[in-house]
Backbone as CSV, one residue per row, in Angstrom:
resi,resn,N_x,N_y,N_z,CA_x,CA_y,CA_z,C_x,C_y,C_z
1,MET,0.811,-1.193,0.007,0.002,0.002,-0.001,0.860,1.263,-0.001
2,LEU,1.974,1.212,0.710,2.866,2.375,0.774,3.368,2.753,-0.598
3,LYS,3.797,1.768,-1.364,4.332,2.054,-2.715,3.261,2.679,-3.606
4,LEU,2.054,2.159,-3.549,0.949,2.713,-4.329,0.644,4.150,-3.899
5,PHE,0.604,4.387,-2.600,0.316,5.733,-2.108,1.419,6.719,-2.507
6,ARG,2.677,6.307,-2.360,3.786,7.190,-2.738,3.746,7.511,-4.234
7,THR,3.513,6.486,-5.049,3.440,6.704,-6.495,2.296,7.637,-6.848
8,THR,1.142,7.428,-6.239,-0.016,8.286,-6.500,0.268,9.718,-6.050
9,ALA,0.914,9.891,-4.909,1.237,11.226,-4.415,2.139,11.966,-5.391
10,ILE,3.154,11.294,-5.893,4.082,11.916,-6.846,3.368,12.238,-8.151
11,LEU,2.595,11.289,-8.671,1.870,11.536,-9.927,0.831,12.645,-9.776
12,GLU,0.172,12.710,-8.628,-0.802,13.778,-8.385,-0.099,15.127,-8.357
13,GLY,1.074,15.192,-7.732,1.829,16.434,-7.706,2.276,16.871,-9.090
14,ILE,2.721,15.910,-9.881,3.154,16.220,-11.252,1.962,16.686,-12.081
15,SER,0.822,16.000,-11.945,-0.354,16.398,-12.730,-0.833,17.780,-12.328
16,TYR,-0.726,18.110,-11.058,-1.114,19.443,-10.573,-0.238,20.507,-11.231
17,LEU,1.059,20.273,-11.235,1.974,21.232,-11.849,1.763,21.338,-13.357
18,LEU,1.542,20.210,-14.018,1.259,20.245,-15.452,-0.030,21.004,-15.756
19,LEU,-1.035,20.756,-14.950,-2.340,21.389,-15.182,-2.243,22.897,-15.081
20,PHE,-1.703,23.376,-13.977,-1.696,24.823,-13.739,-0.466,25.531,-14.306
21,GLY,0.608,24.789,-14.531,1.818,25.411,-15.050,1.951,25.334,-16.553
22,LEU,1.272,24.376,-17.184,1.446,24.197,-18.623,0.121,24.266,-19.380
23,THR,-0.829,23.416,-19.010,-2.015,23.325,-19.847,-3.018,24.462,-19.642
24,MET,-3.073,25.052,-18.466,-3.951,26.217,-18.281,-3.468,27.402,-19.129
25,PRO,-2.163,27.712,-19.093,-1.704,28.777,-19.999,-1.958,28.444,-21.475
26,LEU,-1.775,27.171,-21.856,-2.072,26.792,-23.242,-3.552,27.012,-23.571
27,LYS,-4.400,26.716,-22.617,-5.841,26.866,-22.836,-6.221,28.342,-22.988
28,TYR,-5.760,29.181,-22.079,-6.214,30.561,-22.066,-5.391,31.499,-22.946
29,TRP,-4.111,31.227,-23.101,-3.286,32.108,-23.920,-3.112,31.570,-25.342
30,GLY,-3.073,30.253,-25.472,-2.863,29.650,-26.790,-4.095,29.074,-27.418
31,GLU,-5.206,29.139,-26.694,-6.477,28.614,-27.174,-6.376,27.153,-27.616
32,MET,-5.572,26.379,-26.883,-5.435,24.930,-27.117,-6.171,24.219,-25.992
33,LEU,-7.342,23.708,-26.261,-8.183,23.124,-25.222,-7.845,21.672,-24.880
34,GLU,-7.427,20.915,-25.861,-7.249,19.459,-25.682,-6.248,19.084,-24.592
35,PRO,-5.041,19.689,-24.535,-4.108,19.296,-23.469,-4.694,19.513,-22.077
36,ASN,-5.418,20.607,-21.900,-5.999,20.903,-20.602,-7.064,19.870,-20.239
37,LYS,-7.823,19.456,-21.209,-8.868,18.455,-20.969,-8.265,17.125,-20.539
38,ILE,-7.253,16.679,-21.243,-6.607,15.391,-20.941,-5.933,15.420,-19.579
39,VAL,-5.113,16.433,-19.347,-4.404,16.543,-18.065,-5.394,16.797,-16.944
40,GLY,-6.440,17.554,-17.216,-7.461,17.810,-16.200,-8.159,16.545,-15.738
41,TYR,-8.527,15.683,-16.685,-9.135,14.396,-16.318,-8.156,13.532,-15.509
42,ALA,-6.933,13.470,-15.974,-5.920,12.670,-15.273,-5.713,13.197,-13.860
43,HIS,-5.623,14.520,-13.742,-5.431,15.126,-12.426,-6.622,14.836,-11.516
44,GLY,-7.835,14.898,-12.064,-9.015,14.606,-11.259,-9.010,13.193,-10.701
45,VAL,-8.673,12.238,-11.555,-8.606,10.845,-11.122,-7.496,10.660,-10.076
46,LEU,-6.342,11.254,-10.319,-5.224,11.138,-9.376,-5.537,11.832,-8.054
47,PHE,-6.218,12.959,-8.110,-6.614,13.668,-6.893,-7.520,12.802,-6.022
48,ILE,-8.535,12.221,-6.652,-9.459,11.358,-5.906,-8.722,10.140,-5.355
49,ALA,-7.859,9.532,-6.157,-7.086,8.378,-5.706,-6.189,8.764,-4.542
50,TYR,-5.553,9.931,-4.616,-4.686,10.391,-3.523,-5.478,10.544,-2.233
51,VAL,-6.635,11.189,-2.306,-7.436,11.414,-1.092,-7.888,10.081,-0.489
52,VAL,-8.368,9.169,-1.330,-8.820,7.866,-0.827,-7.651,7.089,-0.221
53,LEU,-6.523,7.064,-0.920,-5.356,6.339,-0.395,-4.800,7.001,0.863
54,ALA,-4.852,8.318,0.929,-4.399,9.012,2.140,-5.245,8.611,3.335
55,LEU,-6.546,8.556,3.142,-7.437,8.133,4.236,-7.167,6.690,4.647
56,LEU,-7.032,5.814,3.669,-6.763,4.403,3.976,-5.419,4.221,4.662
57,PHE,-4.408,4.922,4.161,-3.066,4.803,4.745,-3.042,5.380,6.156
58,TRP,-3.689,6.526,6.346,-3.775,7.140,7.673,-4.454,6.192,8.652
59,TRP,-5.535,5.575,8.209,-6.278,4.639,9.064,-5.410,3.418,9.387
60,GLN,-4.718,2.893,8.389,-3.879,1.721,8.574,-2.739,1.991,9.560
61,LYS,-2.131,3.163,9.466,-0.990,3.506,10.324,-1.403,4.046,11.690
62,LYS,-2.705,4.303,11.851,-3.247,4.840,13.108,-2.541,6.145,13.510
63,TRP,-2.349,6.992,12.508,-1.738,8.299,12.752,-2.783,9.232,13.350
64,GLY,-2.300,10.313,13.951,-3.188,11.308,14.543,-3.883,12.166,13.483
65,ILE,-4.823,12.946,13.953,-5.626,13.787,13.063,-4.763,14.883,12.408
66,LYS,-3.699,15.285,13.086,-2.810,16.315,12.517,-2.171,15.811,11.209
67,ARG,-1.746,14.573,11.200,-1.158,14.021,9.966,-2.197,13.881,8.872
68,LEU,-3.397,13.517,9.234,-4.462,13.440,8.231,-4.696,14.820,7.623
69,PHE,-4.728,15.833,8.459,-4.897,17.206,7.979,-3.778,17.591,7.007
70,ILE,-2.546,17.251,7.352,-1.406,17.547,6.485,-1.529,16.807,5.161
71,LEU,-1.888,15.535,5.216,-2.069,14.763,3.985,-3.140,15.368,3.087
72,MET,-4.231,15.818,3.684,-5.329,16.381,2.888,-4.976,17.758,2.328
73,ILE,-4.359,18.590,3.125,-3.955,19.923,2.642,-2.939,19.780,1.511
74,ALA,-2.091,18.767,1.601,-1.060,18.557,0.571,-1.665,18.343,-0.802
75,SER,-2.870,17.801,-0.862,-3.501,17.564,-2.160,-3.971,18.856,-2.819
76,LEU,-4.001,19.936,-2.060,-4.491,21.216,-2.581,-3.397,22.222,-2.913
77,LEU,-2.189,21.979,-2.448,-1.107,22.952,-2.616,-0.048,22.436,-3.592
78,PRO,0.435,23.293,-4.471,1.506,22.875,-5.387,2.746,22.432,-4.610
79,PHE,3.391,21.409,-5.042,4.615,20.852,-4.461,4.408,20.160,-3.116
80,ALA,3.239,20.256,-2.521,3.037,19.708,-1.181,3.045,18.191,-1.145
81,THR,2.600,17.535,-2.216,2.637,16.066,-2.192,4.070,15.558,-2.240
82,PHE,4.964,16.341,-2.844,6.384,15.970,-2.821,6.936,16.089,-1.402
83,TYR,6.514,17.122,-0.684,6.914,17.316,0.710,6.409,16.159,1.577
84,VAL,5.148,15.784,1.391,4.567,14.670,2.157,5.345,13.387,1.879
85,ASP,5.671,13.150,0.626,6.424,11.955,0.298,7.763,11.942,1.021
86,LYS,8.465,13.051,0.983,9.790,13.115,1.588,9.732,13.051,3.112
87,LYS,8.826,13.797,3.714,8.777,13.906,5.165,8.059,12.747,5.853
88,TYR,6.978,12.259,5.254,6.129,11.283,5.943,6.142,9.869,5.352
89,LEU,6.471,9.735,4.069,6.288,8.435,3.448,7.585,7.675,3.156
90,GLN,8.704,8.366,3.029,9.944,7.666,2.676,10.452,6.750,3.783
91,ASN,10.196,7.080,5.019,10.755,6.290,6.131,9.684,5.646,6.994
92,VAL,8.559,5.302,6.382,7.472,4.664,7.130,7.792,3.191,7.302
93,ASN,7.481,2.684,8.470,7.700,1.261,8.760,6.655,0.425,8.119
C-alpha cells in the first residue's frame, strides 16, 4: 500500500503542476483546449485516488488527526505532495 500511495502522491503532484503550469496557459493564452482536458481528467482521477489512499493509509498507520490534515492539505497545494512523500512516506515502517 505504501508504494501505491507514494506513487499516487508523486503523480498527483506532477499532474497538478502540469495542469496549472502548462495546460492552463495553453488553454487561455494559446487557445489549445485538448491538453487541458486530458491533463485535467488525469489530475481529477489522481486527486481522488490520492485522497482515498491518504485516508486508507492514515487509518492503517493509526496516525493522529494532525497528519491526516497535512495529507489532505497537501493535495491542494503545489509541491506539497512531494513534501509529504519526503517527510512522511519515505521512512514509514
